[in-house]
C-alpha positions as CSV (number, residue, x, y, z in Angstrom):
1,M,-54.0,90.5,-3.5
2,K,-56.3,87.3,-3.3
3,M,-54.5,86.8,-7.2
4,L,-51.0,86.3,-5.3
5,R,-52.7,84.1,-2.4
6,S,-53.2,81.9,-5.6
7,C,-50.2,82.1,-7.4
8,R,-48.1,80.8,-3.8
9,L,-51.1,78.3,-2.9
10,L,-50.1,77.2,-6.7
11,L,-46.6,76.9,-5.8
12,W,-46.9,75.0,-3.1
13,Q,-49.1,72.2,-4.2
14,V,-46.3,71.9,-6.6
15,A,-43.8,71.4,-4.5
16,L,-45.9,68.6,-2.4
17,R,-46.0,67.2,-5.9
18,L,-42.6,66.9,-6.0
19,S,-41.9,64.5,-3.1
20,Y,-40.5,67.4,-0.8
21,N,-40.7,67.2,2.6
22,V,-41.4,70.3,3.9
23,V,-41.2,71.1,7.4
24,I,-42.9,74.5,9.2
25,A,-41.3,76.2,11.5
26,S,-40.9,79.3,13.3
27,L,-38.1,81.9,13.9
28,C,-35.8,81.1,11.0
29,R,-32.6,82.5,11.0
30,E,-29.7,82.5,8.0
31,G,-28.8,78.8,7.8
32,S,-25.2,77.3,6.3
33,D,-24.2,74.3,4.4
34,I,-24.2,70.5,6.1
35,F,-21.5,68.4,6.0
36,T,-21.2,64.8,8.2
37,S,-20.4,61.7,7.7
38,V,-22.9,58.0,8.1
39,R,-21.4,54.5,8.7
40,E,-22.9,52.5,5.7
41,N,-25.5,49.8,6.9
42,S,-26.9,52.2,9.1
43,P,-30.2,51.7,10.8
44,T,-33.3,53.5,9.3
45,G,-33.8,56.8,11.5
46,E,-29.8,56.9,12.1
47,F,-29.2,60.7,12.7
48,I,-27.7,62.6,10.4
49,S,-27.3,65.9,11.3
50,S,-29.0,69.5,12.8
51,I,-30.9,72.7,10.9
52,N,-29.6,75.6,12.1
53,I,-32.2,78.0,10.4
54,T,-34.6,80.8,11.9
55,A,-37.1,82.6,10.8
56,G,-36.8,87.0,10.3
57,P,-38.6,89.7,12.5
58,R,-41.3,89.7,9.7
59,A,-41.9,86.4,8.3
60,N,-45.1,84.0,9.3
61,T,-43.9,80.6,8.4
62,I,-40.6,78.6,7.1
63,R,-40.4,76.0,4.6
64,L,-37.5,73.5,4.6
65,C,-37.5,71.3,1.6
66,L,-34.9,67.9,0.8
67,S,-34.3,68.1,-2.5
68,G,-31.1,66.6,-4.7
69,R,-29.8,63.3,-6.4
70,N,-30.0,61.3,-3.1
71,A,-32.3,63.4,-1.1
72,N,-34.5,60.0,-0.7
73,W,-31.8,58.8,1.8
74,F,-33.4,61.7,4.0
75,Y,-36.0,62.8,5.6
76,L,-36.6,66.0,7.9
77,E,-37.9,65.1,11.7
78,G,-38.3,68.8,13.5
79,R,-35.1,70.5,12.9
80,T,-32.9,67.1,12.4
81,I,-32.1,65.5,9.8
82,R,-32.2,61.3,9.9
83,L,-31.7,58.9,7.5
84,N,-34.2,56.9,5.5
85,S,-33.4,53.3,5.0
86,S,-35.2,50.3,5.4
87,V,-34.6,46.5,5.6
88,F,-35.0,46.0,1.9
89,R,-32.8,48.9,1.4
90,V,-29.3,49.1,2.9
91,L,-27.2,52.1,3.1
92,D,-24.2,50.0,0.8
93,R,-21.2,52.6,0.1
94,E,-20.0,49.8,-2.4
95,V,-23.3,50.4,-4.2
96,E,-24.6,54.1,-3.8
97,G,-20.3,55.5,-3.4
98,S,-18.5,57.0,-0.9
99,V,-20.7,60.2,-0.6
100,L,-24.5,61.3,-0.6
101,I,-25.5,64.8,-1.9
102,A,-28.9,66.4,-1.6
103,E,-29.8,70.3,-1.0
104,L,-32.2,72.1,1.6
105,I,-34.1,75.0,0.4
106,C,-35.6,77.2,2.8
107,Y,-39.0,79.5,2.0
108,E,-40.0,82.7,3.9
109,N,-43.4,83.4,3.4
110,D,-43.9,81.0,0.3
111,I,-40.1,82.8,-1.1
112,I,-37.3,80.9,-1.6
113,Q,-34.5,82.2,0.6
114,G,-32.0,80.2,0.5
115,N,-30.1,76.3,-0.8
116,Y,-27.7,74.9,1.7
117,R,-25.8,71.8,0.3
118,I,-25.7,68.2,2.3
119,L,-22.7,66.4,1.8
120,V,-22.6,63.1,3.5
121,E,-19.8,60.5,3.8
122,I,-20.3,57.2,4.1
123,L,-18.3,55.6,6.0
124,N,-16.8,52.1,5.0
125,E,-17.5,49.2,7.1
126,N,-15.7,45.5,6.4
127,D,-18.6,44.1,4.9
128,N,-16.8,41.7,1.8
129,K,-15.0,39.1,0.9
130,P,-11.8,39.6,-1.6
131,N,-12.8,37.4,-4.6
132,F,-10.1,36.3,-7.3
133,L,-10.4,37.4,-10.7
134,L,-11.9,34.5,-13.1
135,E,-9.0,34.9,-15.9
136,T,-6.5,34.2,-13.0
137,I,-7.1,31.1,-11.7
138,Q,-8.3,29.3,-15.1
139,P,-6.8,25.9,-15.7
140,F,-3.3,26.5,-17.5
141,T,-0.2,24.3,-18.9
142,I,3.6,24.8,-18.6
143,S,6.6,23.0,-19.5
144,E,8.3,20.4,-17.5
145,L,11.8,22.2,-18.8
146,T,10.1,25.4,-17.3
147,A,13.5,26.8,-15.2
148,V,13.2,26.8,-11.4
149,N,13.1,29.8,-9.8
150,S,11.2,31.9,-12.6
151,V,7.9,33.5,-11.9
152,V,5.3,30.4,-14.0
153,F,1.6,32.6,-12.8
154,T,0.0,35.5,-11.3
155,V,-3.3,35.5,-9.3
156,K,-5.1,38.6,-9.0
157,A,-8.2,38.8,-6.1
158,V,-10.1,42.5,-5.4
159,D,-12.0,43.5,-2.3
160,A,-14.8,45.7,-2.8
161,D,-13.9,47.4,0.4
162,G,-10.7,48.3,-0.7
163,D,-8.7,46.3,1.5
164,M,-5.0,45.1,0.9
165,I,-5.3,41.6,-0.1
166,S,-2.2,39.5,0.2
167,Y,-1.2,35.8,-1.6
168,I,-0.8,32.7,-0.1
169,I,-0.1,29.0,-1.5
170,D,-2.1,26.5,1.4
171,P,0.6,24.1,2.5
172,S,-1.7,21.0,2.5
173,S,-2.1,20.9,-1.2
174,Q,-0.5,17.7,-2.8
175,D,1.3,20.2,-5.0
176,A,2.1,22.9,-3.1
177,E,5.9,21.9,-3.0
178,F,6.6,23.0,-6.2
179,F,5.6,26.3,-6.4
180,R,6.4,29.5,-3.5
181,I,5.6,32.9,-3.8
182,D,8.4,35.7,-2.7
183,L,6.0,39.1,-2.8
184,P,2.1,38.3,-1.2
185,N,1.0,41.3,-2.3
186,T,1.6,40.5,-5.6
187,G,0.5,37.6,-6.3
188,K,3.0,36.0,-8.3
189,V,3.6,32.2,-8.0
190,V,7.2,31.0,-8.4
191,L,8.0,27.5,-9.6
192,N,10.1,25.8,-6.8
193,K,11.2,22.9,-7.5
194,P,12.2,21.1,-11.4
195,L,9.0,19.4,-13.2
196,D,9.2,16.5,-14.7
197,Y,6.0,15.1,-17.0
198,E,7.2,11.4,-16.7
199,T,6.4,11.6,-13.1
200,R,3.5,14.0,-12.7
201,T,1.3,15.3,-16.1
202,H,-0.8,17.5,-13.9
203,L,-0.3,19.6,-10.7
204,Q,-3.3,20.7,-8.4
205,L,-3.2,23.9,-6.3
206,I,-4.9,25.8,-3.3
207,M,-4.6,29.9,-3.4
208,W,-5.9,31.6,-1.0
209,A,-6.2,35.6,-1.1
210,Q,-6.8,37.2,2.5
211,E,-7.2,41.1,3.8
212,S,-4.4,42.2,5.6
213,N,-4.7,45.8,6.8
214,T,-7.9,45.0,8.5
215,V,-9.0,42.9,11.9
216,D,-11.3,40.5,10.8
217,K,-9.0,39.3,7.9
218,F,-11.5,38.2,5.8
219,N,-10.1,35.3,2.9
220,T,-11.4,33.7,0.0
221,S,-9.9,30.7,-1.9
222,A,-9.5,29.3,-5.2
223,V,-7.9,25.6,-6.8
224,L,-5.8,25.8,-9.4
225,N,-5.2,23.2,-12.1
226,I,-2.1,22.7,-13.6
227,N,-1.2,20.9,-16.7
228,I,2.5,19.8,-17.2
229,E,3.6,19.7,-21.0
230,D,6.5,17.2,-22.1
231,G,9.7,18.3,-23.1
232,D,12.5,16.5,-24.7
233,D,15.0,15.6,-22.2
234,Q,14.5,12.0,-22.0
235,Y,16.7,9.1,-23.9
236,P,15.0,6.3,-25.0
237,H,15.3,2.7,-23.2
238,F,15.0,-0.6,-24.0
239,L,11.7,-2.8,-22.8
240,P,11.2,-4.2,-20.3
241,C,12.3,-1.4,-17.7
242,T,13.8,-2.1,-14.9
243,P,14.0,0.8,-12.8
244,V,17.4,1.7,-11.0
245,S,15.6,1.9,-7.7
246,P,11.6,3.2,-6.7
247,G,10.4,6.7,-7.9
248,V,13.7,6.9,-9.7
249,P,12.5,7.1,-13.6
250,V,15.9,5.9,-14.9
251,C,15.6,1.9,-16.5
252,M,18.4,-0.6,-16.4
253,N,18.6,-1.9,-19.9
254,P,18.1,-5.9,-19.8
255,T,20.3,-8.2,-21.6
256,Y,18.7,-9.8,-24.5
257,T,19.4,-13.6,-24.8
258,T,18.3,-16.7,-27.2
259,N,19.2,-20.2,-28.3
260,I,20.2,-21.8,-31.1
261,T,21.8,-24.9,-32.6
262,Q,23.8,-25.3,-36.1
263,K,21.0,-26.1,-37.3
264,H,19.6,-22.6,-37.7
265,Q,20.5,-20.5,-40.4
266,D,18.1,-17.6,-42.1
267,V,15.4,-17.5,-39.3
268,G,14.3,-14.3,-37.0
269,L,15.4,-15.2,-33.3
270,D,13.1,-15.1,-30.0
271,F,14.6,-13.4,-27.3
272,S,14.3,-13.6,-23.4
273,P,13.2,-11.7,-21.8
274,G,11.2,-10.5,-24.9
275,P,11.3,-9.2,-28.7
276,I,13.9,-6.7,-28.7
277,T,12.1,-3.3,-29.0
278,A,12.5,-0.1,-27.2
279,E,10.6,3.2,-26.6
280,D,11.5,7.3,-26.1
281,G,11.7,8.5,-22.9
282,D,9.4,11.5,-23.3
283,K,6.2,9.7,-23.6
284,G,4.7,12.6,-24.7
285,I,6.5,13.2,-27.4
286,N,7.2,9.3,-28.7
287,A,10.0,10.6,-30.9
288,P,11.0,7.9,-34.1
289,L,13.2,5.5,-33.3
290,T,15.9,3.4,-35.1
291,Y,18.5,0.3,-34.0
292,T,21.9,-0.5,-35.6
293,I,23.9,-3.5,-34.5
294,L,27.4,-1.6,-32.7
295,S,29.2,-4.9,-32.6
296,G,29.4,-8.9,-32.9
297,D,27.5,-9.0,-36.0
298,D,30.0,-11.6,-36.9
299,Q,30.5,-10.0,-40.9
300,G,26.3,-10.2,-41.4
301,R,25.9,-13.6,-40.0
302,F,23.4,-11.3,-37.5
303,T,21.5,-8.9,-39.5
304,I,19.2,-5.8,-37.4
305,N,16.0,-4.4,-38.7
306,N,16.3,-0.5,-38.3
307,T,13.1,0.1,-37.2
308,T,11.2,-3.0,-35.6
309,G,14.6,-4.3,-33.9
310,E,14.2,-7.5,-34.9
311,I,17.3,-9.2,-35.3
312,R,18.2,-12.6,-37.7
313,L,20.4,-15.2,-38.3
314,T,21.6,-15.2,-42.3
315,R,24.0,-18.5,-42.1
316,A,24.2,-21.3,-39.5
317,A,26.2,-21.2,-36.6
318,D,30.1,-22.5,-36.0
319,D,31.0,-25.6,-34.2
320,Q,30.1,-25.7,-31.2
321,R,33.3,-26.5,-29.9
322,L,35.2,-23.3,-31.5
323,T,32.1,-20.9,-31.0
324,T,29.8,-21.1,-27.8
325,N,28.4,-17.9,-27.5
326,Y,27.8,-14.6,-29.8
327,M,27.7,-11.4,-27.4
328,L,26.5,-8.5,-30.1
329,T,25.9,-5.0,-28.8
330,I,23.1,-2.9,-30.5
331,M,21.8,0.7,-30.0
332,V,18.7,2.7,-30.4
333,C,18.3,6.3,-31.0
334,Q,15.9,9.0,-31.8
335,V,15.3,10.1,-35.4
336,D,15.3,13.6,-35.3
337,D,18.4,13.8,-32.3
338,R,21.2,10.7,-32.3
339,L,22.5,12.4,-29.1
340,K,19.8,10.7,-27.7
341,Y,20.3,7.3,-27.8
342,S,20.6,3.6,-25.2
343,V,22.7,0.7,-25.5
344,A,22.1,-3.2,-25.0
345,S,23.6,-6.5,-24.4
346,V,22.6,-9.0,-27.1
347,L,23.5,-13.3,-25.9
348,V,23.1,-15.5,-28.5
349,R,24.4,-18.8,-27.7
350,V,25.1,-22.4,-29.4
351,L,23.5,-25.7,-28.0
352,Y,24.4,-29.0,-28.3
353,E,21.6,-31.2,-30.1
354,N,19.4,-32.3,-27.0
355,A,18.9,-36.1,-28.0
356,F,18.9,-37.2,-24.4
357,P,17.0,-35.9,-21.1
358,P,19.4,-35.7,-18.1
359,A,18.9,-38.5,-15.2
360,F,19.6,-39.8,-12.3
361,N,22.1,-42.5,-11.5
362,R,19.1,-43.7,-8.9
363,T,15.8,-42.8,-8.1
364,T,16.1,-42.8,-4.7
365,Y,19.2,-41.8,-1.8
366,K,19.9,-42.4,1.5
367,G,21.1,-39.9,3.5
368,F,22.0,-39.4,7.3
369,I,22.5,-36.6,9.6
370,I,24.1,-36.9,13.0
371,Q,22.0,-34.5,15.6
372,S,24.8,-31.4,16.8
373,S,24.3,-28.0,17.8
374,S,25.9,-26.7,14.4
375,P,24.2,-24.6,12.9
376,A,25.0,-26.2,9.7
377,S,25.9,-29.9,8.4
378,I,26.2,-31.8,5.3
379,V,24.1,-34.7,4.8
380,S,25.8,-38.2,4.5
381,T,25.4,-41.5,3.0
382,Y,26.5,-45.1,3.9
383,G,30.1,-45.5,5.2
384,N,30.3,-41.8,6.1
385,Q,30.5,-40.6,2.7
386,V,29.4,-37.7,1.7
387,L,25.8,-37.9,-0.3
388,Q,25.8,-36.2,-3.6
389,V,22.7,-36.6,-6.2
390,Q,24.0,-36.0,-9.6
391,V,22.4,-36.7,-13.3
392,S,24.3,-37.7,-16.5
393,D,23.4,-36.4,-19.2
394,R,23.9,-38.9,-22.5
395,D,24.7,-35.8,-24.5
396,F,27.7,-34.9,-23.3
397,P,30.9,-37.0,-23.6
398,D,31.6,-37.1,-20.0
399,G,28.1,-37.2,-19.2
400,R,28.0,-34.1,-16.8
401,N,26.1,-31.2,-17.9
402,P,27.0,-27.8,-17.0
403,N,23.8,-26.2,-17.4
404,I,22.3,-28.0,-14.8
405,H,20.6,-26.7,-11.5
406,Y,19.7,-28.5,-8.2
407,L,16.7,-27.5,-6.4
408,L,14.3,-28.9,-3.8
409,H,10.8,-29.1,-4.6
410,P,9.0,-27.9,-2.3
411,P,11.6,-25.4,-1.3
412,S,12.3,-26.8,2.3
413,E,13.7,-24.7,5.9
414,L,15.8,-27.4,7.1
415,Y,17.6,-28.5,3.7
416,Q,19.6,-26.6,1.0
417,V,21.5,-28.4,-2.5
418,T,24.0,-26.8,-3.7
419,K,25.2,-26.3,-7.4
420,E,26.9,-29.5,-6.9
421,G,24.1,-31.8,-5.3
422,V,25.6,-32.1,-2.1
423,L,22.7,-31.2,0.7
424,I,23.2,-29.3,3.6
425,A,21.0,-29.5,6.6
426,K,20.5,-26.8,9.5
427,T,21.2,-29.4,12.5
428,N,20.7,-27.8,15.3
429,Q,16.7,-27.3,14.2
430,L,16.1,-31.3,14.1
431,R,16.0,-33.6,16.3
432,A,16.9,-37.6,16.9
433,F,15.2,-40.7,15.0
434,D,13.5,-37.2,12.5
435,R,13.1,-38.6,9.4
436,Q,12.5,-36.4,6.2
437,I,11.5,-37.7,2.0
438,L,12.9,-35.2,-0.1
439,Q,12.3,-34.7,-3.5
440,V,15.2,-33.0,-5.5
441,I,14.7,-31.6,-9.3
442,A,17.4,-31.6,-11.7
443,R,16.8,-28.7,-14.2
444,D,18.6,-28.2,-17.4
445,E,18.7,-24.5,-17.7
446,E,19.4,-24.5,-21.9
447,S,17.0,-26.8,-22.7
448,G,14.5,-26.7,-19.5
449,E,14.1,-30.5,-18.7
450,E,13.3,-31.3,-15.4
451,V,14.1,-35.1,-13.7
452,S,13.5,-35.6,-10.1
453,A,14.8,-38.2,-7.1
454,S,13.6,-38.4,-4.0
455,V,16.3,-38.2,-0.6
456,D,15.2,-40.3,2.2
457,I,17.0,-38.7,5.0
458,E,17.3,-39.8,8.8
459,V,18.3,-38.0,12.5
460,L,21.2,-40.5,14.2
461,Q,21.5,-39.6,18.0
462,R,24.5,-37.9,19.0
463,G,27.7,-40.5,18.7
464,Q,25.6,-42.6,16.5
465,A,28.3,-43.9,13.6
466,V,26.6,-44.1,10.5
467,P,26.0,-47.2,8.8
468,S,28.6,-48.6,6.6
469,G,26.5,-50.2,4.1
470,A,22.2,-51.1,3.5
471,F,22.6,-54.4,5.2
472,K,23.8,-53.1,8.2
473,E,21.3,-50.1,8.2
474,Q,19.5,-52.6,11.2
475,Q,22.5,-51.0,13.3
476,L,21.5,-47.7,13.2
477,F,19.1,-49.0,16.5
478,G,21.7,-51.0,18.4
479,D,22.1,-48.3,20.9
480,V,18.5,-47.5,21.4
481,D,17.5,-48.1,24.8
482,S,18.5,-51.7,26.3
483,T,15.4,-52.1,28.8
484,L,13.1,-51.3,25.9
485,A,14.9,-53.7,23.2
486,G,14.5,-56.6,25.8
487,G,11.2,-56.5,27.2
488,I,10.1,-56.1,23.6
489,A,12.0,-59.1,22.8
490,V,10.5,-61.2,26.0
491,L,7.5,-60.2,24.9
492,I,8.3,-62.0,21.3
493,L,8.9,-65.1,23.2
494,I,6.6,-65.3,25.3
495,V,4.1,-65.1,22.3
496,L,6.1,-67.9,20.0
497,L,5.7,-70.2,23.2
498,S,2.3,-69.4,23.9
499,A,2.0,-70.5,20.3
500,I,3.8,-73.5,20.3
501,L,2.0,-74.6,23.4
502,F,-1.5,-74.1,21.9
503,L,-1.0,-76.0,18.5
504,L,0.9,-79.0,20.5
505,L,-2.5,-79.5,22.6
506,W,-4.8,-78.8,20.0
507,T,-3.3,-81.6,18.1
508,V,-3.2,-83.8,20.9
509,H,-7.0,-83.3,21.3
510,R,-7.7,-83.8,17.4
511,R,-6.2,-87.1,17.7
512,R,-8.2,-87.9,20.1
513,V,-11.6,-87.1,19.0
514,Q,-11.0,-88.6,15.7
515,N,-13.6,-91.3,14.1
516,P,-12.5,-94.6,14.9
517,E,-13.6,-95.6,10.9
518,D,-11.1,-93.5,9.5
519,R,-8.1,-94.9,10.8
520,P,-6.6,-97.8,9.0
521,A,-4.2,-99.1,11.6
522,I,-3.5,-102.2,13.6
523,A,-1.7,-101.8,16.7
524,F,-0.7,-104.4,19.1
525,G,-2.0,-104.4,22.4
526,K,-0.8,-102.9,25.7
527,H,-3.7,-102.3,28.1
528,P,-4.4,-104.3,30.4
529,N,-8.2,-104.9,30.1
530,V,-7.3,-105.3,26.2
531,R,-7.0,-108.2,24.2
532,L,-5.0,-108.5,20.9
533,L,-6.8,-110.2,17.8
534,W,-5.1,-111.1,14.7
535,F,-6.9,-109.9,11.5
536,H,-5.9,-110.3,8.2
537,M,-4.6,-107.3,6.3
538,V,-7.7,-106.6,4.1
539,S,-8.7,-103.8,1.5
540,S,-11.3,-102.1,4.7
541,P,-8.9,-101.2,7.3
542,P,-9.1,-102.6,10.9
543,V,-11.0,-101.2,13.3
544,F,-10.1,-101.8,16.9
545,V,-12.4,-100.2,20.1
546,D,-11.0,-99.5,23.1
547,E,-13.6,-99.8,26.1
548,S,-12.7,-99.0,29.6
549,S,-14.7,-98.2,33.0
550,H,-14.8,-94.8,31.7
551,G,-16.4,-95.3,28.3
552,S,-15.3,-96.6,25.1
553,R,-13.0,-95.3,22.6
554,A,-13.1,-95.8,18.5
555,F,-9.6,-95.8,16.7
556,T,-8.3,-95.6,13.4
557,R,-4.9,-95.8,11.6
558,Q,-4.2,-94.9,7.9
559,S,-0.9,-96.6,7.7
560,G,-0.8,-100.3,7.0
561,S,2.0,-101.0,10.2
562,F,1.2,-102.8,13.3
563,H,1.5,-100.2,15.9
564,G,-1.3,-98.8,17.0
565,R,-3.3,-98.5,20.5
566,Q,-4.3,-100.9,22.9
567,G,-6.0,-103.6,21.6
568,V,-6.5,-107.8,21.6
569,Y,-6.6,-109.6,17.8
570,T,-7.3,-113.2,18.0
571,R,-8.9,-116.1,15.4
572,R,-12.0,-117.0,15.9
573,P,-11.7,-120.5,15.4
574,S,-9.3,-120.5,18.0
575,L,-10.9,-118.5,20.3
576,L,-11.1,-119.5,23.5
577,P,-13.0,-118.2,26.4
578,P,-12.4,-115.4,28.4
579,P,-10.8,-116.6,31.8
580,S,-13.2,-116.5,34.7
581,S,-13.4,-114.5,37.6
582,S,-11.5,-117.4,39.6
583,Q,-8.8,-117.5,37.5
584,L,-7.8,-114.2,37.2
585,S,-4.6,-113.3,38.8
586,E,-4.4,-111.8,42.2
587,P,-3.6,-108.3,42.4
588,G,0.3,-108.5,42.6
589,E,0.6,-111.9,40.5
590,S,1.2,-112.1,36.8
591,R,-1.2,-112.9,34.1
592,T,-0.8,-115.1,31.4
593,R,-1.7,-115.0,28.0
594,P,-2.5,-118.2,25.8
595,P,-0.2,-118.8,22.4
596,L,-2.3,-117.7,19.3
597,P,-2.1,-119.8,16.4
598,P,-0.8,-118.3,13.8
599,P,-3.5,-116.4,11.4
600,S,-4.5,-118.6,8.3
601,S,-5.6,-117.4,4.6
602,S,-9.1,-118.3,5.4
603,S,-9.5,-117.1,9.0
604,H,-11.3,-114.6,10.2
605,L,-10.1,-111.8,12.7
606,F,-12.5,-110.1,15.1
607,T,-11.5,-107.3,17.7
608,V,-12.4,-108.8,21.0
609,A,-12.6,-106.0,23.8
610,E,-12.8,-106.2,27.7
611,K,-15.1,-104.0,29.8
612,H,-15.9,-103.8,33.0
613,E,-19.9,-104.1,33.3
614,G,-20.9,-104.3,37.0
615,G,-17.7,-105.7,38.6
616,A,-17.9,-108.6,36.2
617,H,-15.9,-108.7,33.1
618,T,-17.7,-109.3,29.6
619,W,-16.2,-109.3,26.0
620,E,-17.8,-108.5,23.1
621,D,-17.0,-110.0,19.5
622,L,-16.7,-107.3,16.8
623,R,-16.9,-109.0,13.2
624,L,-15.8,-107.1,10.2
625,P,-16.4,-107.9,7.1
626,V,-13.4,-108.1,4.4
627,E,-13.2,-108.3,1.0
628,P,-10.7,-110.4,-0.4
629,A,-7.3,-108.8,-0.6
630,S,-4.3,-109.9,-0.9
631,I,-1.2,-109.3,1.1
632,H,2.5,-110.1,-0.3
633,G,1.0,-111.6,-3.8
634,E,-1.7,-113.9,-1.2
635,D,-5.2,-114.1,-1.2
636,I,-6.7,-113.2,1.6
637,P,-10.6,-114.1,2.0
638,A,-13.2,-110.9,2.9
639,V,-14.1,-109.8,6.2
640,N,-17.7,-108.6,7.0
641,T,-17.6,-104.9,6.9
642,G,-21.0,-104.7,8.7
643,M,-21.5,-104.3,12.4
644,P,-19.6,-106.4,14.6
645,Q,-21.6,-109.4,15.7
646,R,-21.4,-111.2,19.3
647,D,-19.8,-114.3,19.0
648,E,-22.5,-117.1,20.0
649,N,-19.2,-119.4,21.3
650,M,-18.1,-116.6,23.6
651,K,-18.6,-117.1,27.3
652,T,-18.8,-113.6,30.3
653,D,-18.5,-114.2,33.4
């Protein structure tokens, strides 16, 4: 009996070491398998199932044990089974699978009385987003020749929850217009519009994968990079390329031009707007090209290099009077496909020898325009003739160079010049009395030579006539306000008269203040207070003194005549004493003067002046020594040129 108990004890210890959960219960009865379910991500202690087992009538104890593959996800609590999860161990259907399997073992009196299966289904929760398969979203290349409406690539995404996925092209993508998806659940992307390598070599697209059978609608996105491969679908074109319209990759071929003279031969030609060259329209392929002259080579006069496109002139041009231009047609095509070609024109102009530059016939032109409300009028010149600026070129027999082009520099908003050199003005924007100086440039389009001239344009009033000539130009202002013109004339006249009057007064004053020693003149006395004395003409100029009650003044004359101011000259030997006061004539009576003897060659002449001193008359003798001189061949004794001396024989009252 003791042996049997020892064995049972040993079995019980083994059960503990196997980490069996054991519950000791009483009243055990027959049980059954357990089938239930639990949601993933359920918390610890979540109820799984209850146990319906009771003990037999003779059983002392019942022990229950959990075992099996997923037994560690459960634990026994009384007569229930609960979920054994934690914060660090979350029940995840995508990791553990859809079913948890365990076994419930029942012991009665330490003897296994039954085994019951435990099957717990893990209910799925939408806790995962879709994910694109990396191999379906890698960068890839498609040809620009891919047909529209064809499937170009397929994307694939998976959802760990097993949800259905639909695919969407993000409409905000830069290149979303090139693609579409017809069946959203398949992930097949269709080309929506043609591709063009010359326009776009790289496309970028954003794709979305979204759950379609869930409420949450979890989604994810991926960026796809698509490279465009160039296809041989373009024709070659000549350079420089001028697009037909913006955004259209179609070029208009240029016309190549050059100028030659009769001296040119066996030379390579330089063209404008650049050398003759072309390129393949498919830049990604860049197929080799070849050049040929289709027409206009003039029996080999012009040749072209098939590889470079250089044109050479093999022999001199004909007389310019017979052939002015050569027109060639050249073609470029792909070496591997001659059906892909392009054609351009070449113009070779034969020019005269440029020995003389063009020249205007004058440097400045005169123009007139009459104020008007008309939007445009032709500028005229003298005589109301049309103003035409023209140049002459002696390289041409008639002087007219057909390649001359006229322009204004700087460009004017009010004036334009025609090809014939006629100036046109915007009359309604001009005002009377305005004046503009324009510079007209004449350019030889062949040689590039330029010459300039000025145009002086005046704006006349309404109704004002254009001057008939340059010398009548002052008539331009004949109709100006007469009041203003008259005022100006009067002002000028007043200024002129004032100047004349000032000059006269200044002249009189200057004569009055001049030094007597500088005035060698002989005058006849006319003043009542002066007596006349005669002197012989000598080399020193005679002097007279005019003294009055207001002072004395000295005068001289530069001429040898006897015309002068008042004075009395007499001969010394015959000088008479002055009359007394009683002998003076009364007022109203005439005063007689005794006759004077004629001067002799040896006489000395003195100037005697009468002056008043305190009411009495006094006489002064002014002696002037004179060196011997001659008048009309006769010798004249000298007169003392010192200071005049008083005459001892003179008596004064």
